[in-house]
LOZA-719356 format. One record per residue (C-alpha): residue in three letters; x, y, z. Coordinates in steps of 0.2 Angstrom, whole numbers. Layout:
N
<node miza="ALA" X="X" Y="Y" Z="Z"/>
...
//
This chain:
318
<node miza="MET" X="7" Y="11" Z="-166"/>
<node miza="ASP" X="22" Y="20" Z="-173"/>
<node miza="PRO" X="37" Y="8" Z="-175"/>
<node miza="SER" X="48" Y="21" Z="-166"/>
<node miza="SER" X="36" Y="18" Z="-150"/>
<node miza="THR" X="42" Y="0" Z="-148"/>
<node miza="PRO" X="57" Y="-8" Z="-140"/>
<node miza="ASP" X="73" Y="-12" Z="-149"/>
<node miza="ASN" X="76" Y="-30" Z="-148"/>
<node miza="SER" X="95" Y="-29" Z="-153"/>
<node miza="PHE" X="98" Y="-19" Z="-136"/>
<node miza="TRP" X="91" Y="-34" Z="-126"/>
<node miza="ASN" X="98" Y="-49" Z="-134"/>
<node miza="GLY" X="108" Y="-57" Z="-121"/>
<node miza="LYS" X="107" Y="-42" Z="-109"/>
<node miza="LYS" X="108" Y="-47" Z="-90"/>
<node miza="LEU" X="92" Y="-38" Z="-83"/>
<node miza="THR" X="87" Y="-39" Z="-65"/>
<node miza="ILE" X="69" Y="-34" Z="-61"/>
<node miza="THR" X="66" Y="-30" Z="-43"/>
<node miza="GLY" X="48" Y="-32" Z="-38"/>
<node miza="GLY" X="48" Y="-43" Z="-54"/>
<node miza="GLY" X="35" Y="-55" Z="-47"/>
<node miza="GLY" X="22" Y="-41" Z="-45"/>
<node miza="PHE" X="8" Y="-34" Z="-56"/>
<node miza="LEU" X="19" Y="-23" Z="-67"/>
<node miza="GLY" X="35" Y="-34" Z="-65"/>
<node miza="ARG" X="28" Y="-49" Z="-73"/>
<node miza="VAL" X="23" Y="-40" Z="-89"/>
<node miza="VAL" X="40" Y="-31" Z="-89"/>
<node miza="ALA" X="49" Y="-48" Z="-87"/>
<node miza="ASP" X="39" Y="-56" Z="-101"/>
<node miza="LEU" X="42" Y="-42" Z="-113"/>
<node miza="ALA" X="61" Y="-42" Z="-110"/>
<node miza="THR" X="62" Y="-61" Z="-111"/>
<node miza="GLU" X="53" Y="-60" Z="-128"/>
<node miza="ARG" X="66" Y="-48" Z="-134"/>
<node miza="GLY" X="81" Y="-60" Z="-129"/>
<node miza="ALA" X="86" Y="-53" Z="-112"/>
<node miza="ASP" X="93" Y="-64" Z="-98"/>
<node miza="VAL" X="80" Y="-59" Z="-85"/>
<node miza="GLU" X="82" Y="-62" Z="-66"/>
<node miza="VAL" X="66" Y="-58" Z="-56"/>
<node miza="ILE" X="69" Y="-53" Z="-38"/>
<node miza="ARG" X="53" Y="-56" Z="-27"/>
<node miza="SER" X="50" Y="-49" Z="-10"/>
<node miza="ALA" X="47" Y="-67" Z="-3"/>
<node miza="ASP" X="65" Y="-71" Z="-7"/>
<node miza="SER" X="75" Y="-55" Z="-5"/>
<node miza="ASP" X="70" Y="-41" Z="8"/>
<node miza="LEU" X="77" Y="-26" Z="-1"/>
<node miza="ARG" X="75" Y="-16" Z="15"/>
<node miza="ASP" X="91" Y="-25" Z="20"/>
<node miza="PRO" X="107" Y="-17" Z="12"/>
<node miza="ALA" X="116" Y="-34" Z="11"/>
<node miza="ALA" X="100" Y="-42" Z="2"/>
<node miza="ALA" X="99" Y="-28" Z="-10"/>
<node miza="GLU" X="118" Y="-29" Z="-15"/>
<node miza="SER" X="116" Y="-48" Z="-17"/>
<node miza="ALA" X="101" Y="-47" Z="-27"/>
<node miza="LEU" X="109" Y="-35" Z="-40"/>
<node miza="LYS" X="125" Y="-45" Z="-43"/>
<node miza="GLY" X="129" Y="-48" Z="-61"/>
<node miza="ALA" X="116" Y="-36" Z="-67"/>
<node miza="GLU" X="119" Y="-25" Z="-82"/>
<node miza="VAL" X="102" Y="-17" Z="-82"/>
<node miza="VAL" X="91" Y="-15" Z="-67"/>
<node miza="ILE" X="72" Y="-10" Z="-68"/>
<node miza="ASN" X="67" Y="-6" Z="-50"/>
<node miza="LEU" X="49" Y="-10" Z="-47"/>
<node miza="ALA" X="50" Y="-15" Z="-29"/>
<node miza="ALA" X="37" Y="-6" Z="-19"/>
<node miza="ASN" X="25" Y="-7" Z="-4"/>
<node miza="VAL" X="9" Y="0" Z="-12"/>
<node miza="GLY" X="-10" Y="0" Z="-12"/>
<node miza="GLY" X="-25" Y="10" Z="-14"/>
<node miza="ILE" X="-33" Y="24" Z="-3"/>
<node miza="GLY" X="-39" Y="12" Z="10"/>
<node miza="TYR" X="-22" Y="4" Z="11"/>
<node miza="ASN" X="-13" Y="20" Z="12"/>
<node miza="ARG" X="-24" Y="27" Z="26"/>
<node miza="LYS" X="-20" Y="11" Z="37"/>
<node miza="ASN" X="-1" Y="10" Z="33"/>
<node miza="PRO" X="7" Y="28" Z="32"/>
<node miza="ALA" X="23" Y="23" Z="41"/>
<node miza="PRO" X="27" Y="7" Z="32"/>
<node miza="LEU" X="24" Y="16" Z="15"/>
<node miza="LEU" X="36" Y="29" Z="19"/>
<node miza="ARG" X="49" Y="18" Z="28"/>
<node miza="ASP" X="49" Y="3" Z="17"/>
<node miza="ASN" X="49" Y="12" Z="0"/>
<node miza="THR" X="63" Y="24" Z="6"/>
<node miza="LEU" X="74" Y="10" Z="12"/>
<node miza="MET" X="72" Y="0" Z="-3"/>
<node miza="ALA" X="76" Y="14" Z="-15"/>
<node miza="ILE" X="92" Y="19" Z="-5"/>
<node miza="ASN" X="98" Y="1" Z="-4"/>
<node miza="VAL" X="94" Y="-2" Z="-23"/>
<node miza="PHE" X="104" Y="13" Z="-28"/>
<node miza="ASP" X="119" Y="9" Z="-17"/>
<node miza="ALA" X="118" Y="-9" Z="-23"/>
<node miza="ALA" X="118" Y="-3" Z="-41"/>
<node miza="VAL" X="134" Y="7" Z="-38"/>
<node miza="ALA" X="142" Y="-7" Z="-29"/>
<node miza="ASN" X="139" Y="-19" Z="-43"/>
<node miza="GLY" X="143" Y="-8" Z="-57"/>
<node miza="VAL" X="126" Y="-8" Z="-65"/>
<node miza="ASP" X="126" Y="0" Z="-82"/>
<node miza="LYS" X="108" Y="7" Z="-81"/>
<node miza="LEU" X="95" Y="9" Z="-67"/>
<node miza="VAL" X="77" Y="12" Z="-71"/>
<node miza="THR" X="66" Y="16" Z="-56"/>
<node miza="ALA" X="47" Y="17" Z="-58"/>
<node miza="GLY" X="41" Y="34" Z="-52"/>
<node miza="SER" X="23" Y="38" Z="-48"/>
<node miza="VAL" X="10" Y="52" Z="-51"/>
<node miza="CYS" X="7" Y="51" Z="-32"/>
<node miza="ALA" X="23" Y="61" Z="-30"/>
<node miza="TYR" X="15" Y="77" Z="-37"/>
<node miza="PRO" X="8" Y="90" Z="-26"/>
<node miza="LYS" X="-11" Y="89" Z="-22"/>
<node miza="PHE" X="-15" Y="105" Z="-31"/>
<node miza="THR" X="-5" Y="103" Z="-47"/>
<node miza="PRO" X="-10" Y="113" Z="-62"/>
<node miza="VAL" X="-17" Y="101" Z="-76"/>
<node miza="PRO" X="-9" Y="94" Z="-86"/>
<node miza="PHE" X="5" Y="90" Z="-74"/>
<node miza="LEU" X="22" Y="96" Z="-80"/>
<node miza="GLU" X="38" Y="87" Z="-73"/>
<node miza="LYS" X="45" Y="104" Z="-67"/>
<node miza="ASN" X="30" Y="105" Z="-54"/>
<node miza="ILE" X="34" Y="89" Z="-45"/>
<node miza="TRP" X="42" Y="99" Z="-30"/>
<node miza="ASP" X="29" Y="113" Z="-30"/>
<node miza="GLY" X="19" Y="108" Z="-15"/>
<node miza="TYR" X="14" Y="94" Z="-3"/>
<node miza="PRO" X="6" Y="78" Z="-11"/>
<node miza="GLU" X="-12" Y="73" Z="-8"/>
<node miza="GLU" X="-13" Y="67" Z="10"/>
<node miza="THR" X="-18" Y="49" Z="8"/>
<node miza="ASN" X="-4" Y="47" Z="-5"/>
<node miza="ALA" X="9" Y="58" Z="4"/>
<node miza="PRO" X="20" Y="44" Z="12"/>
<node miza="TYR" X="21" Y="34" Z="-4"/>
<node miza="GLY" X="23" Y="50" Z="-14"/>
<node miza="ILE" X="37" Y="57" Z="-3"/>
<node miza="ALA" X="46" Y="41" Z="-4"/>
<node miza="LYS" X="45" Y="42" Z="-23"/>
<node miza="ARG" X="52" Y="60" Z="-22"/>
<node miza="VAL" X="67" Y="53" Z="-12"/>
<node miza="ALA" X="70" Y="41" Z="-26"/>
<node miza="GLN" X="69" Y="55" Z="-39"/>
<node miza="GLU" X="83" Y="64" Z="-29"/>
<node miza="LEU" X="93" Y="48" Z="-28"/>
<node miza="THR" X="92" Y="47" Z="-47"/>
<node miza="ASP" X="99" Y="64" Z="-49"/>
<node miza="THR" X="112" Y="64" Z="-35"/>
<node miza="TYR" X="119" Y="46" Z="-39"/>
<node miza="ARG" X="121" Y="51" Z="-57"/>
<node miza="ARG" X="131" Y="67" Z="-52"/>
<node miza="GLN" X="141" Y="59" Z="-37"/>
<node miza="TYR" X="144" Y="41" Z="-44"/>
<node miza="GLU" X="141" Y="43" Z="-63"/>
<node miza="LEU" X="126" Y="30" Z="-61"/>
<node miza="ASP" X="116" Y="30" Z="-77"/>
<node miza="ALA" X="99" Y="32" Z="-67"/>
<node miza="VAL" X="83" Y="37" Z="-74"/>
<node miza="MET" X="65" Y="38" Z="-67"/>
<node miza="PRO" X="49" Y="37" Z="-78"/>
<node miza="VAL" X="34" Y="44" Z="-68"/>
<node miza="LEU" X="19" Y="32" Z="-71"/>
<node miza="ALA" X="1" Y="37" Z="-71"/>
<node miza="ASN" X="-12" Y="26" Z="-62"/>
<node miza="LEU" X="-9" Y="8" Z="-68"/>
<node miza="TYR" X="-22" Y="-5" Z="-72"/>
<node miza="GLY" X="-25" Y="-22" Z="-81"/>
<node miza="PRO" X="-25" Y="-41" Z="-79"/>
<node miza="GLY" X="-16" Y="-47" Z="-64"/>
<node miza="ASP" X="-19" Y="-32" Z="-53"/>
<node miza="ASN" X="-24" Y="-33" Z="-35"/>
<node miza="PHE" X="-43" Y="-35" Z="-34"/>
<node miza="ASP" X="-44" Y="-35" Z="-15"/>
<node miza="LEU" X="-58" Y="-23" Z="-10"/>
<node miza="GLU" X="-49" Y="-17" Z="5"/>
<node miza="ASP" X="-32" Y="-13" Z="-2"/>
<node miza="SER" X="-34" Y="-12" Z="-21"/>
<node miza="HIS" X="-33" Y="4" Z="-33"/>
<node miza="VAL" X="-49" Y="11" Z="-40"/>
<node miza="ILE" X="-51" Y="1" Z="-56"/>
<node miza="PRO" X="-49" Y="-17" Z="-49"/>
<node miza="ALA" X="-60" Y="-12" Z="-35"/>
<node miza="LEU" X="-74" Y="-5" Z="-46"/>
<node miza="VAL" X="-72" Y="-20" Z="-58"/>
<node miza="ARG" X="-74" Y="-32" Z="-44"/>
<node miza="LYS" X="-89" Y="-23" Z="-36"/>
<node miza="PHE" X="-98" Y="-22" Z="-53"/>
<node miza="VAL" X="-95" Y="-40" Z="-58"/>
<node miza="ASP" X="-100" Y="-46" Z="-41"/>
<node miza="ALA" X="-116" Y="-35" Z="-41"/>
<node miza="GLU" X="-121" Y="-41" Z="-59"/>
<node miza="ARG" X="-118" Y="-59" Z="-54"/>
<node miza="SER" X="-128" Y="-58" Z="-38"/>
<node miza="GLY" X="-142" Y="-47" Z="-45"/>
<node miza="ALA" X="-139" Y="-33" Z="-33"/>
<node miza="GLU" X="-149" Y="-17" Z="-36"/>
<node miza="THR" X="-135" Y="-5" Z="-30"/>
<node miza="VAL" X="-116" Y="-3" Z="-30"/>
<node miza="GLY" X="-109" Y="8" Z="-16"/>
<node miza="LEU" X="-94" Y="19" Z="-21"/>
<node miza="TRP" X="-82" Y="30" Z="-11"/>
<node miza="GLY" X="-82" Y="49" Z="-13"/>
<node miza="THR" X="-91" Y="60" Z="-25"/>
<node miza="GLY" X="-85" Y="53" Z="-41"/>
<node miza="SER" X="-79" Y="71" Z="-46"/>
<node miza="ALA" X="-60" Y="67" Z="-44"/>
<node miza="SER" X="-51" Y="64" Z="-61"/>
<node miza="ARG" X="-37" Y="52" Z="-65"/>
<node miza="GLU" X="-27" Y="46" Z="-79"/>
<node miza="PHE" X="-26" Y="27" Z="-82"/>
<node miza="LEU" X="-11" Y="18" Z="-90"/>
<node miza="TYR" X="-13" Y="0" Z="-96"/>
<node miza="VAL" X="0" Y="-11" Z="-88"/>
<node miza="ASP" X="7" Y="-17" Z="-105"/>
<node miza="ASP" X="10" Y="1" Z="-111"/>
<node miza="ALA" X="19" Y="5" Z="-94"/>
<node miza="ALA" X="30" Y="-10" Z="-96"/>
<node miza="ARG" X="34" Y="-5" Z="-114"/>
<node miza="ALA" X="39" Y="12" Z="-108"/>
<node miza="LEU" X="50" Y="6" Z="-95"/>
<node miza="ILE" X="59" Y="-5" Z="-107"/>
<node miza="MET" X="61" Y="9" Z="-119"/>
<node miza="ALA" X="68" Y="20" Z="-105"/>
<node miza="ALA" X="81" Y="7" Z="-101"/>
<node miza="GLU" X="86" Y="8" Z="-119"/>
<node miza="THR" X="87" Y="27" Z="-123"/>
<node miza="LEU" X="83" Y="38" Z="-109"/>
<node miza="GLU" X="98" Y="48" Z="-103"/>
<node miza="THR" X="92" Y="61" Z="-91"/>
<node miza="SER" X="89" Y="60" Z="-72"/>
<node miza="GLU" X="75" Y="72" Z="-74"/>
<node miza="PRO" X="58" Y="65" Z="-71"/>
<node miza="VAL" X="48" Y="59" Z="-87"/>
<node miza="ASN" X="29" Y="57" Z="-87"/>
<node miza="ILE" X="22" Y="41" Z="-94"/>
<node miza="GLY" X="4" Y="41" Z="-97"/>
<node miza="THR" X="-10" Y="43" Z="-110"/>
<node miza="ALA" X="-14" Y="62" Z="-107"/>
<node miza="GLN" X="-32" Y="57" Z="-106"/>
<node miza="GLU" X="-42" Y="63" Z="-90"/>
<node miza="THR" X="-56" Y="53" Z="-84"/>
<node miza="THR" X="-67" Y="57" Z="-69"/>
<node miza="ILE" X="-71" Y="43" Z="-56"/>
<node miza="ARG" X="-89" Y="45" Z="-60"/>
<node miza="GLU" X="-86" Y="42" Z="-79"/>
<node miza="LEU" X="-75" Y="28" Z="-75"/>
<node miza="ALA" X="-88" Y="19" Z="-64"/>
<node miza="GLU" X="-101" Y="22" Z="-77"/>
<node miza="THR" X="-90" Y="14" Z="-91"/>
<node miza="ILE" X="-87" Y="-1" Z="-80"/>
<node miza="GLN" X="-105" Y="-2" Z="-76"/>
<node miza="ASP" X="-109" Y="-3" Z="-95"/>
<node miza="LEU" X="-95" Y="-15" Z="-99"/>
<node miza="THR" X="-101" Y="-27" Z="-85"/>
<node miza="GLY" X="-119" Y="-26" Z="-89"/>
<node miza="PHE" X="-124" Y="-21" Z="-72"/>
<node miza="SER" X="-141" Y="-12" Z="-73"/>
<node miza="GLY" X="-144" Y="-6" Z="-55"/>
<node miza="SER" X="-140" Y="11" Z="-48"/>
<node miza="LEU" X="-124" Y="19" Z="-40"/>
<node miza="GLU" X="-123" Y="25" Z="-23"/>
<node miza="TRP" X="-109" Y="38" Z="-19"/>
<node miza="ASP" X="-103" Y="40" Z="-1"/>
<node miza="PRO" X="-96" Y="58" Z="0"/>
<node miza="SER" X="-90" Y="54" Z="18"/>
<node miza="GLN" X="-76" Y="44" Z="10"/>
<node miza="PRO" X="-61" Y="53" Z="2"/>
<node miza="ASP" X="-59" Y="57" Z="-16"/>
<node miza="GLY" X="-41" Y="58" Z="-15"/>
<node miza="GLN" X="-31" Y="70" Z="-26"/>
<node miza="PRO" X="-44" Y="82" Z="-35"/>
<node miza="LYS" X="-37" Y="80" Z="-53"/>
<node miza="ARG" X="-23" Y="70" Z="-61"/>
<node miza="THR" X="-18" Y="71" Z="-79"/>
<node miza="LEU" X="0" Y="71" Z="-86"/>
<node miza="ASP" X="9" Y="81" Z="-99"/>
<node miza="VAL" X="18" Y="67" Z="-109"/>
<node miza="THR" X="27" Y="78" Z="-121"/>
<node miza="ARG" X="44" Y="73" Z="-114"/>
<node miza="ALA" X="41" Y="55" Z="-115"/>
<node miza="ARG" X="37" Y="56" Z="-133"/>
<node miza="ASP" X="52" Y="68" Z="-137"/>
<node miza="LEU" X="65" Y="58" Z="-127"/>
<node miza="ILE" X="60" Y="40" Z="-129"/>
<node miza="GLY" X="47" Y="40" Z="-143"/>
<node miza="PHE" X="34" Y="32" Z="-131"/>
<node miza="GLU" X="15" Y="34" Z="-134"/>
<node miza="ALA" X="2" Y="24" Z="-126"/>
<node miza="ALA" X="-7" Y="11" Z="-137"/>
<node miza="THR" X="-21" Y="5" Z="-127"/>
<node miza="SER" X="-37" Y="15" Z="-125"/>
<node miza="LEU" X="-46" Y="15" Z="-108"/>
<node miza="ALA" X="-61" Y="6" Z="-115"/>
<node miza="ASP" X="-51" Y="-8" Z="-123"/>
<node miza="GLY" X="-40" Y="-10" Z="-107"/>
<node miza="LEU" X="-55" Y="-10" Z="-96"/>
<node miza="LYS" X="-63" Y="-24" Z="-106"/>
<node miza="LEU" X="-47" Y="-34" Z="-105"/>
<node miza="THR" X="-47" Y="-31" Z="-86"/>
<node miza="ILE" X="-65" Y="-36" Z="-84"/>
<node miza="ASP" X="-63" Y="-52" Z="-95"/>
<node miza="TYR" X="-48" Y="-57" Z="-84"/>
<node miza="TRP" X="-57" Y="-54" Z="-67"/>
<node miza="GLU" X="-73" Y="-63" Z="-73"/>
<node miza="SER" X="-62" Y="-78" Z="-79"/>
<node miza="VAL" X="-51" Y="-80" Z="-63"/>
<node miza="SER" X="-65" Y="-76" Z="-51"/>
<node miza="GLN" X="-75" Y="-91" Z="-58"/>
<node miza="ALA" X="-60" Y="-103" Z="-57"/>
//
């Protein structure tokens, strides 16, 4: 990895960093990375601070010099279909309250994690940041994606109105150790990992999978995403969205077959086309991230999947 694609330790030494959603899947990795670089890290967890409440958000950000805002109500397709209203309401309220709290507390830098879900359903591949407003998001992702669009507009307007140094990296689909492996609410990689590990252990002959397998995604390993957010806090100076990913497109069928091979499952796959595929295609143009913050992903999908599978095999046997 190019040395320019790594965080600057001198920036973080003694820096007061608050991470909302810092107890979550991505937040824990960001917190560890910042702590290793000398930051004074405060983790805000939903169990202790309900950021849907303006007063709680203002209290949570007191004393922060840098805020990395990862607070989110989020899940996979199954969760999205069951919870459209909370996804829009909670994520919009949290974004507004965090931005107001950042202004009230004189925060120097606010980094809010965006999502590929904000892009229109039929976006030309690879996705360019300028296309983010060019249509309605994929239906199962729309409430969450629209809340992220609101956060993007907050990033721009609060910079112009209040001179808040706010930035918003747009993350591809994340995966890795520590993810949510609940089959009802998880994203595609942890769901597939759990299904194949369970099937291999039980000696099952088939694994049932949603959709047709034809949809494509871009997957970003959680450690790479955390590094990108840290680097954005250091050097990103625009409120325009900035895509963070690998620029590698993988179909869900290819993904399933790779996980099947890595887990050693020798049975067959049964696709259920009555279930949704979600957005047809997703791949990001990551030129802006490379040019503006020097970020490039370091973990291949095969390596990241192996680490994720090893993690799940370990914790599911404990």
